[in-house]
C-alpha positions in Angstrom: -2.9 13.5 14.0 -5.3 11.9 11.8 -8.5 13.5 10.2 -11.6 12.1 11.1 -14.6 13.3 9.9 -18.4 11.5 9.9 -19.4 10.6 6.7 -22.0 12.8 6.5 -19.3 15.9 5.6 -18.9 14.1 1.9 -22.5 16.3 1.5 -19.8 19.3 1.2 -17.0 17.2 -0.2 -14.8 20.0 -1.2 -14.4 20.5 3.3 -13.3 17.1 3.0 -11.0 16.8 0.0 -9.3 20.1 1.8 -7.9 18.3 4.2 -6.7 15.2 2.1 -2.4 15.5 1.8 0.1 12.8 0.9 0.3 10.6 3.8 -2.7 12.5 5.6 -5.3 10.2 4.5 -9.0 11.7 6.1 -10.9 8.8 8.0 -14.3 8.5 7.4 -16.9 7.1 10.0 -20.4 5.8 9.8 -22.6 5.8 13.0 -19.2 6.4 15.3 -17.6 3.1 13.7 -14.2 3.7 11.1 -15.7 2.9 7.5 -14.0 4.7 5.0 -10.6 6.2 4.2 -10.0 8.9 1.5 -6.5 9.4 0.4 -4.3 11.3 -2.2 -4.2 9.1 -5.4 0.0 9.6 -4.9 -0.1 7.7 -1.7 -2.4 5.3 -2.8 0.2 4.4 -5.6 2.9 4.5 -3.3 1.1 1.9 -0.8 0.3 -0.2 -4.1 3.9 -0.2 -4.8 4.9 -1.3 -1.8 2.3 -3.9 -1.2 3.3 -5.3 -4.7 7.0 -5.5 -3.2 6.7 -7.1 -0.4 4.4 -10.0 -1.9 6.9 -10.8 -4.3 9.7 -10.6 -1.0 7.1 -13.3 0.4 7.3 -15.2 -2.7 11.1 -14.9 -2.9 11.0 -15.9 0.8 9.1 -19.0 0.4 11.0 -20.1 -2.7 14.3 -20.1 -0.7 12.4 -22.1 2.1 11.2 -24.8 -0.7 14.4 -24.8 -3.0 17.1 -23.2 -1.3 19.4 -20.6 -2.0 21.6 -21.1 -5.4 25.2 -20.2 -5.5 26.6 -17.1 -7.3 27.7 -19.3 -10.4 24.4 -20.3 -10.6 23.1 -17.0 -10.3 25.3 -15.9 -13.0 24.3 -18.8 -15.0 20.8 -18.4 -14.8 21.1 -14.3 -15.7 23.1 -15.0 -18.7 20.7 -17.6 -20.1 18.1 -14.7 -19.9 
């Protein structure tokens, strides 16, 4: 169950921070609408790494569509050239 609090609760931010765990962000609302998310730094870093990986996979997929696949021999040759 997500933790949702009004942004005015930040006046006593220790109570808000107490509710933050890895994988359990605190959603802050302003005027009854979602506005901000507070999350644990470990969770934030995991999400950023996942986003970067997905971005690289998307680039690879676009490259395959544009240039096609390489054979195993071509891949071995490319690796040995490094």
